[in-house]
C-alpha positions as CSV (number, residue, x, y, z in Angstrom):
1,M,-35.0,30.1,-91.6
2,S,-32.1,30.1,-94.1
3,T,-30.9,26.8,-92.8
4,T,-32.6,23.8,-91.2
5,P,-33.6,24.6,-87.6
6,D,-32.5,22.5,-84.7
7,A,-36.2,22.0,-83.6
8,I,-39.5,22.4,-85.3
9,V,-42.8,22.7,-83.4
10,V,-46.0,22.1,-85.4
11,G,-49.1,23.8,-83.9
12,S,-49.3,27.0,-81.9
13,G,-51.7,26.1,-79.2
14,P,-50.8,26.4,-75.5
15,N,-48.8,23.2,-75.6
16,G,-47.0,23.9,-78.8
17,L,-46.1,27.4,-77.5
18,A,-44.8,25.9,-74.2
19,A,-42.7,23.3,-76.1
20,A,-41.3,26.0,-78.4
21,I,-40.3,28.2,-75.5
22,M,-38.7,25.3,-73.6
23,L,-36.6,24.4,-76.7
24,A,-35.7,28.0,-77.4
25,Q,-34.6,28.6,-73.8
26,T,-31.8,26.0,-74.3
27,G,-30.5,27.9,-77.3
28,M,-31.8,25.6,-80.0
29,R,-32.7,27.3,-83.2
30,T,-36.5,26.7,-83.1
31,L,-39.2,27.2,-85.8
32,L,-42.9,27.2,-84.9
33,R,-45.3,26.3,-87.8
34,E,-49.0,26.9,-87.6
35,A,-51.6,25.8,-90.2
36,Q,-54.0,28.7,-89.6
37,P,-53.3,32.3,-90.5
38,T,-53.6,33.3,-86.8
39,L,-51.6,31.7,-84.0
40,G,-52.8,30.6,-80.6
41,G,-54.9,27.4,-81.1
42,G,-57.5,27.6,-78.4
43,L,-56.2,31.0,-77.4
44,R,-57.7,33.0,-80.2
45,S,-60.0,36.1,-80.1
46,S,-61.9,37.7,-82.9
47,E,-64.7,40.1,-83.8
48,L,-67.2,37.3,-84.4
49,T,-70.4,39.4,-84.2
50,L,-69.9,43.2,-84.8
51,P,-66.9,45.5,-85.2
52,G,-65.4,46.4,-81.9
53,F,-66.9,43.4,-80.0
54,V,-64.0,41.0,-79.2
55,H,-65.0,37.4,-78.5
56,D,-62.9,34.5,-77.4
57,V,-63.2,31.8,-80.1
58,C,-62.5,28.9,-77.8
59,S,-61.0,29.1,-74.3
60,A,-61.9,32.1,-72.2
61,V,-61.4,31.4,-68.5
62,H,-58.1,30.2,-67.3
63,P,-57.7,28.7,-63.8
64,L,-55.3,26.1,-65.0
65,A,-53.0,28.7,-66.6
66,L,-52.5,30.3,-63.2
67,S,-52.0,26.8,-61.8
68,S,-49.4,25.8,-64.4
69,P,-45.9,25.6,-63.0
70,F,-44.4,26.3,-66.4
71,F,-46.5,29.3,-67.4
72,R,-46.1,30.8,-63.9
73,S,-42.3,30.6,-64.4
74,L,-42.4,32.8,-67.5
75,P,-42.2,36.7,-67.4
76,L,-45.4,37.1,-69.5
77,A,-46.4,40.4,-67.8
78,Q,-43.4,41.9,-69.5
79,F,-45.0,40.9,-72.8
80,G,-48.4,42.4,-72.1
81,L,-50.3,39.7,-70.3
82,E,-52.6,41.1,-67.7
83,W,-54.9,38.9,-65.6
84,V,-58.4,40.1,-64.5
85,Q,-60.0,38.4,-61.5
86,P,-63.8,38.7,-61.3
87,E,-65.2,39.4,-57.9
88,A,-66.2,35.7,-57.6
89,P,-64.9,32.8,-59.7
90,L,-68.4,31.3,-60.4
91,A,-72.1,31.8,-60.0
92,H,-74.7,29.1,-60.4
93,P,-78.3,30.4,-60.4
94,L,-81.3,28.4,-59.3
95,D,-84.9,28.8,-60.0
96,G,-86.6,31.3,-57.7
97,G,-84.0,34.0,-58.0
98,K,-81.3,32.6,-55.8
99,A,-77.8,31.6,-56.8
100,A,-75.0,29.5,-55.4
101,V,-71.7,31.5,-55.6
102,L,-68.2,30.0,-55.5
103,E,-66.2,32.6,-53.8
104,Q,-62.4,32.6,-53.8
105,S,-62.6,32.4,-50.0
106,L,-63.6,29.0,-48.6
107,E,-65.3,30.5,-45.6
108,A,-67.3,33.0,-47.7
109,T,-68.4,30.2,-50.0
110,A,-69.5,28.1,-46.9
111,R,-71.5,31.0,-45.6
112,G,-73.3,31.4,-48.9
113,L,-74.1,27.7,-49.1
114,E,-75.6,27.6,-45.7
115,I,-76.5,24.0,-44.8
116,G,-74.0,22.7,-47.4
117,G,-71.2,25.0,-46.5
118,R,-69.3,23.0,-43.9
119,A,-69.2,19.9,-46.0
120,W,-68.0,22.0,-49.0
121,V,-65.0,23.2,-47.0
122,N,-64.2,19.7,-45.7
123,L,-64.3,18.4,-49.3
124,H,-62.2,21.1,-51.0
125,G,-60.2,22.8,-48.2
126,A,-57.1,20.5,-48.0
127,F,-56.7,20.6,-51.8
128,A,-57.2,24.3,-52.1
129,R,-54.6,25.0,-49.3
130,A,-52.1,22.7,-50.9
131,W,-53.0,23.6,-54.5
132,D,-49.4,24.3,-55.7
133,E,-48.2,20.9,-54.6
134,L,-51.3,19.1,-55.9
135,A,-51.1,20.9,-59.3
136,L,-47.6,19.5,-59.7
137,D,-48.8,16.0,-59.4
138,I,-52.0,16.5,-61.4
139,L,-50.5,18.3,-64.4
140,T,-48.2,15.5,-65.4
141,T,-48.4,11.9,-66.6
142,P,-50.7,9.6,-64.5
143,L,-47.9,6.9,-64.3
144,H,-45.5,8.7,-62.0
145,L,-44.4,8.7,-58.3
146,P,-46.3,11.5,-56.6
147,R,-44.3,14.2,-54.9
148,K,-47.0,14.4,-52.2
149,P,-48.2,10.7,-51.9
150,L,-50.5,11.3,-48.9
151,L,-52.1,14.3,-50.5
152,M,-52.6,12.4,-53.8
153,A,-54.0,9.4,-52.0
154,R,-56.5,11.6,-50.2
155,F,-57.4,13.2,-53.5
156,G,-57.7,9.9,-55.3
157,V,-60.1,8.4,-52.8
158,Q,-62.6,11.1,-53.8
159,A,-61.6,11.8,-57.4
160,L,-62.1,8.3,-58.7
161,L,-65.8,8.3,-57.6
162,P,-68.7,9.4,-59.8
163,A,-69.5,13.1,-59.4
164,T,-73.1,12.3,-58.5
165,L,-72.0,10.2,-55.5
166,V,-69.7,12.9,-54.2
167,A,-72.3,15.7,-54.8
168,R,-75.0,13.8,-52.9
169,R,-72.8,13.8,-49.8
170,L,-73.1,17.6,-49.8
171,Q,-76.2,19.0,-48.1
172,G,-78.5,21.3,-49.8
173,T,-79.6,22.0,-53.4
174,A,-77.1,24.8,-53.9
175,A,-73.9,23.0,-52.8
176,R,-74.9,19.9,-54.9
177,A,-75.6,22.0,-58.0
178,L,-72.4,24.0,-57.6
179,F,-70.3,20.8,-57.5
180,A,-72.2,19.2,-60.4
181,G,-71.6,22.2,-62.6
182,N,-67.9,22.0,-62.0
183,A,-67.8,18.2,-62.6
184,A,-69.7,18.7,-65.9
185,H,-66.5,20.2,-67.4
186,S,-65.5,16.5,-67.8
187,F,-67.9,16.3,-70.9
188,L,-68.9,12.9,-69.4
189,A,-72.0,11.5,-67.8
190,L,-71.8,12.5,-64.1
191,E,-72.4,8.9,-63.1
192,A,-69.1,7.8,-64.7
193,P,-66.2,6.9,-62.3
194,G,-63.6,9.7,-62.1
195,T,-65.9,12.6,-62.9
196,A,-65.6,13.8,-59.3
197,A,-62.0,14.7,-60.1
198,F,-63.2,17.6,-62.3
199,G,-65.4,19.0,-59.7
200,L,-62.7,18.8,-57.0
201,L,-60.0,20.3,-59.3
202,L,-62.0,23.2,-60.5
203,G,-63.4,24.0,-57.1
204,A,-60.0,23.8,-55.4
205,A,-58.4,25.9,-58.2
206,A,-61.2,28.6,-57.8
207,H,-60.3,28.8,-54.1
208,A,-56.6,28.8,-54.7
209,V,-56.0,31.0,-57.8
210,G,-59.5,32.1,-59.0
211,W,-61.0,31.7,-62.4
212,P,-59.3,34.7,-64.2
213,I,-59.8,36.1,-67.7
214,V,-57.2,37.9,-69.8
215,R,-57.6,41.6,-70.4
216,G,-58.3,42.2,-74.0
217,G,-59.2,38.6,-74.8
218,S,-57.4,35.2,-74.7
219,Q,-55.5,36.1,-77.8
220,R,-53.4,38.4,-75.6
221,F,-52.2,35.4,-73.7
222,A,-51.1,33.7,-76.9
223,D,-49.5,37.0,-78.1
224,A,-47.5,37.2,-74.8
225,L,-46.3,33.6,-75.2
226,L,-45.3,34.3,-78.8
227,A,-43.5,37.6,-77.9
228,H,-41.5,35.8,-75.2
229,Y,-40.7,33.0,-77.7
230,R,-39.5,35.5,-80.3
231,S,-37.4,37.3,-77.6
232,L,-35.5,34.0,-77.3
233,G,-34.7,33.9,-81.0
234,G,-37.6,31.7,-82.0
235,E,-39.1,32.0,-85.5
236,V,-42.7,31.6,-86.7
237,Q,-44.4,30.5,-89.9
238,A,-48.2,31.0,-90.0
239,D,-50.5,29.7,-92.7
240,A,-48.0,26.8,-93.1
241,P,-49.8,23.4,-92.7
242,V,-47.6,20.3,-92.6
243,T,-48.8,17.4,-94.8
244,S,-45.9,15.0,-94.3
245,L,-43.1,14.4,-91.9
246,D,-40.8,14.7,-94.9
247,E,-41.3,18.4,-94.7
248,L,-39.6,18.4,-91.3
249,A,-36.5,16.4,-92.2
250,G,-33.2,17.6,-90.8
251,A,-34.4,18.9,-87.5
252,R,-33.0,17.2,-84.5
253,V,-36.3,17.5,-82.6
254,V,-39.8,17.7,-84.0
255,M,-42.7,18.5,-81.6
256,L,-46.2,17.9,-82.8
257,D,-49.0,19.7,-81.1
258,L,-51.3,17.5,-83.1
259,G,-53.9,14.8,-82.2
260,P,-53.3,11.1,-82.9
261,R,-55.4,11.2,-86.1
262,Q,-53.3,14.1,-87.6
263,F,-50.1,12.5,-86.6
264,A,-51.0,9.2,-88.2
265,R,-51.9,11.0,-91.4
266,I,-48.6,13.0,-91.8
267,A,-46.5,10.0,-90.7
268,G,-47.9,7.7,-93.3
269,D,-46.3,4.2,-93.4
270,R,-43.4,5.3,-91.3
271,L,-45.3,4.3,-88.1
272,P,-45.0,0.7,-86.8
273,A,-48.3,-1.2,-87.4
274,G,-48.9,-1.8,-83.6
275,Y,-48.4,1.9,-82.7
276,R,-50.6,3.0,-85.6
277,R,-53.4,0.6,-84.4
278,A,-53.1,2.1,-80.9
279,L,-53.5,5.6,-82.3
280,E,-56.5,4.5,-84.3
281,R,-58.2,3.2,-81.1
282,Y,-58.0,6.7,-79.5
283,R,-61.5,7.9,-78.7
284,Y,-62.9,11.4,-79.0
285,G,-65.6,12.7,-76.6
286,A,-68.6,15.0,-76.6
287,A,-68.5,18.2,-78.6
288,A,-69.4,21.8,-77.9
289,F,-72.0,24.0,-79.6
290,K,-71.2,27.7,-79.0
291,V,-73.0,30.9,-79.3
292,D,-71.4,34.4,-79.1
293,W,-73.5,37.5,-78.5
294,A,-73.0,41.3,-78.9
295,L,-75.3,42.9,-76.3
296,D,-76.6,46.4,-75.8
297,G,-76.3,46.1,-72.0
298,P,-75.4,43.7,-69.2
299,V,-77.3,40.4,-68.8
300,P,-80.5,41.0,-66.7
301,W,-80.0,38.2,-64.2
302,T,-82.8,37.5,-61.7
303,S,-80.1,37.0,-59.1
304,P,-77.8,40.0,-58.7
305,S,-75.1,37.6,-57.5
306,C,-74.6,36.4,-61.1
307,A,-73.1,39.8,-62.0
308,R,-70.2,39.2,-59.6
309,S,-68.6,36.5,-61.8
310,A,-67.4,36.2,-65.4
311,T,-68.5,32.5,-65.4
312,V,-72.1,31.4,-64.8
313,H,-73.3,27.8,-64.9
314,L,-76.8,27.4,-66.2
315,G,-78.4,24.1,-65.5
316,G,-80.4,24.2,-62.3
317,T,-80.1,21.3,-59.9
318,L,-77.7,18.3,-59.7
319,E,-80.4,16.1,-61.1
320,E,-81.0,18.4,-64.1
321,I,-77.3,18.7,-64.9
322,A,-76.8,14.9,-64.6
323,A,-79.7,14.3,-67.0
324,S,-78.3,16.8,-69.5
325,E,-74.8,15.2,-69.4
326,A,-76.2,11.7,-69.6
327,A,-78.1,12.6,-72.8
328,H,-75.1,13.4,-75.0
329,E,-73.6,10.1,-73.9
330,R,-76.6,8.4,-75.5
331,G,-76.2,10.4,-78.7
332,E,-79.0,12.8,-77.7
333,V,-79.3,16.5,-76.8
334,H,-81.3,17.3,-73.6
335,P,-84.2,19.8,-74.0
336,R,-82.6,21.8,-71.2
337,P,-78.9,21.4,-71.8
338,F,-76.3,22.4,-69.2
339,V,-74.9,25.7,-70.4
340,L,-71.5,27.2,-69.6
341,F,-71.9,31.0,-69.9
342,V,-69.2,33.7,-69.8
343,Q,-69.7,37.5,-69.6
344,P,-66.2,39.0,-69.7
345,T,-67.1,42.7,-70.3
346,L,-68.5,43.1,-66.8
347,F,-64.8,43.0,-65.8
348,D,-63.0,44.0,-69.0
349,A,-64.5,46.9,-70.8
350,T,-61.8,46.8,-73.5
351,R,-63.7,44.1,-75.3
352,A,-66.7,46.1,-76.4
353,P,-67.7,49.7,-77.3
354,A,-68.7,51.9,-74.3
355,G,-71.8,50.6,-72.6
356,R,-72.0,47.5,-74.7
357,H,-71.2,43.9,-73.7
358,T,-70.1,40.5,-75.0
359,A,-71.1,37.1,-73.8
360,W,-70.7,33.5,-75.0
361,A,-72.1,30.2,-74.0
362,Y,-71.8,26.6,-75.0
363,C,-73.5,23.3,-74.3
364,H,-72.3,19.7,-74.7
365,V,-73.6,17.7,-77.7
366,P,-72.7,14.3,-79.2
367,N,-69.4,14.4,-81.2
368,G,-70.1,15.7,-84.7
369,C,-73.6,16.8,-83.9
370,A,-75.2,18.9,-86.7
371,L,-78.1,20.3,-84.7
372,D,-78.4,24.1,-84.2
373,L,-78.7,24.5,-80.4
374,T,-79.0,28.3,-80.4
375,E,-82.7,28.2,-79.3
376,R,-82.1,25.8,-76.4
377,I,-79.1,27.7,-75.1
378,E,-81.0,31.0,-75.2
379,Q,-84.0,29.5,-73.5
380,Q,-81.7,28.4,-70.6
381,V,-80.3,31.9,-70.4
382,E,-83.8,33.4,-70.4
383,R,-84.7,31.0,-67.6
384,F,-82.4,32.8,-65.3
385,A,-82.2,36.2,-67.0
386,P,-85.7,37.1,-68.4
387,G,-85.3,39.7,-71.1
388,F,-81.9,38.6,-72.2
389,R,-83.0,38.2,-75.9
390,E,-84.0,41.9,-75.9
391,R,-80.4,42.8,-75.3
392,I,-79.0,40.9,-78.3
393,L,-77.5,43.1,-81.1
394,A,-76.0,40.2,-83.0
395,R,-75.1,36.6,-82.5
396,S,-72.6,34.1,-84.0
397,T,-72.6,30.4,-83.7
398,I,-69.8,27.8,-83.9
399,S,-70.9,24.2,-84.5
400,P,-68.8,21.1,-83.8
401,A,-67.9,20.9,-87.5
402,Q,-66.8,24.6,-87.4
403,F,-64.7,24.0,-84.3
404,E,-62.8,21.4,-86.3
405,Q,-62.4,23.7,-89.3
406,R,-60.9,26.3,-87.1
407,N,-58.6,23.9,-85.3
408,A,-57.9,20.4,-86.8
409,N,-57.2,19.0,-83.3
410,L,-60.8,19.4,-82.3
411,I,-62.1,16.3,-84.0
412,G,-65.9,16.4,-84.2
413,G,-65.9,19.5,-82.0
414,D,-64.2,17.8,-79.0
415,V,-62.5,20.8,-77.4
416,N,-60.7,18.5,-74.9
417,G,-58.6,16.8,-77.6
418,G,-60.0,13.4,-76.7
419,R,-62.4,11.7,-74.2
420,M,-61.2,12.2,-70.6
421,D,-62.6,9.1,-69.0
422,L,-60.4,7.0,-66.6
423,L,-59.2,4.6,-69.3
424,Q,-58.0,7.3,-71.6
425,V,-56.5,9.4,-68.9
426,V,-54.0,6.6,-68.5
427,R,-53.9,5.6,-72.2
428,R,-53.4,9.1,-73.7
429,P,-52.8,8.8,-76.6
430,V,-51.4,5.3,-76.2
431,L,-50.3,3.3,-73.2
432,R,-46.5,3.9,-72.9
433,P,-44.2,4.8,-69.9
434,V,-43.4,8.1,-71.7
435,P,-46.4,8.9,-73.8
436,Y,-44.8,11.9,-75.5
437,R,-42.1,9.8,-77.2
438,T,-43.1,8.1,-80.4
439,P,-41.4,5.2,-82.1
440,L,-39.9,7.6,-84.6
441,R,-36.5,9.0,-83.5
442,G,-36.7,12.7,-82.6
443,I,-40.5,12.9,-83.1
444,Y,-42.6,13.8,-80.1
445,L,-46.3,14.4,-79.4
446,C,-47.3,17.3,-77.2
447,S,-51.0,18.1,-77.8
448,A,-54.0,18.0,-75.5
449,S,-54.2,14.3,-76.5
450,T,-51.2,13.7,-74.3
451,P,-51.1,14.0,-70.5
452,P,-52.3,15.8,-68.6
453,G,-55.1,16.4,-71.2
454,G,-57.3,19.4,-72.1
455,G,-57.0,22.9,-70.7
456,V,-54.8,25.9,-71.0
457,H,-51.8,24.9,-68.9
458,G,-49.0,24.1,-71.5
459,M,-47.8,21.2,-69.4
460,G,-48.1,18.7,-72.3
461,G,-45.7,20.8,-74.3
462,Y,-43.4,21.3,-71.2
463,H,-43.2,17.6,-70.4
464,A,-42.7,16.6,-74.1
465,A,-39.9,19.2,-74.5
466,R,-38.2,17.9,-71.3
467,T,-38.4,14.4,-72.7
468,A,-36.8,15.5,-76.0
469,L,-34.0,17.4,-74.3
470,A,-33.2,14.4,-72.0
471,D,-33.1,12.2,-75.1
472,L,-30.6,14.6,-76.7
473,R,-28.4,14.5,-73.7
């Protein structure tokens, strides 16, 4: 920009893009700065294996994007965003050739779960049917008056429990495993209080809005957000890291889609000592180790049901998943880690040459783990899809350290932007009535390290921008 902008947003992840759009919508001259050559943060796609094979580098499946009140308000279809809904949101194979399937229909899911079906509907039904209202209360700060207090009270009674306790109330191996796999998205031991919330939210979202992917890759989502932002007059600088707040001087509003550690570094001695100490106490959680594959054909699942979903959870029973997630809490990696597997080309042929496929998977490891988990991950895939390795044309891996190299917010490979236990959900990144506002006038935080936390929903950016605009008024 030829003159100092009214607002500068640092970081082009979903939250940074949401904040930039919010500010530009008000007519503020807004500049978006990104340290990497490509924009999108967790919404990036790249040819990681072979030419013509498009892989999502980080986030790939987006139930929270379709649940986000802010993203749903934007005309992103006009800018090329096209959602693809797999036939079923989730499959969870079990030994012996069977699979539990999370259908978008509650009743269809119940029929498939047989003995555990009715309890599944009783657990998720009210939240799925009132999902729009529940999402408004979930995707905000924890310290707020709920819009639907009775619904939130009902949710809280279950959500605050350990996932293992809630899962064991379901009958049957299939229903328990299905819930455990969803709860494992917490990156926490499933015996920890509050982990049931993740199982409830992802299950309810699947029934309410599905678990969609973006045609052409997640980068297309970021591209649509950027195109909308530019249509509002917003400007962009890529490959433009910020090393000091002094570089942003003159802007009325500065939005930082950065974690606490990065904020403390660029703020230097301008931060009050107490606030800096609070930032330094912020804790990062388990990391991801990821493998991408180029395949010469579809995955040869033992259970045909697994080909109905883009997302497949590989971990077996509740007990096996709980053991895997407890291991990384002890600083270990389980011999049979719980694996989150995505096969987008079954439903989006644009991502690979004709007749070919892509897939990716990751497992949870201790923060900063340097082990190569490729063999253990592929063994878990082979367990439920014998012959999978024979389909591999090429593979690419991303270690925790490489995640952080690609996106400085992912400290030690923590793709959630910080540990998501009960304490840090409330104290994210510090315990303040308005966590987006910092002690520095006009400086706001809006990353996944602020409420409501990790996931592609943009609501951290939305709430931070609303705070800034209210302060200006």
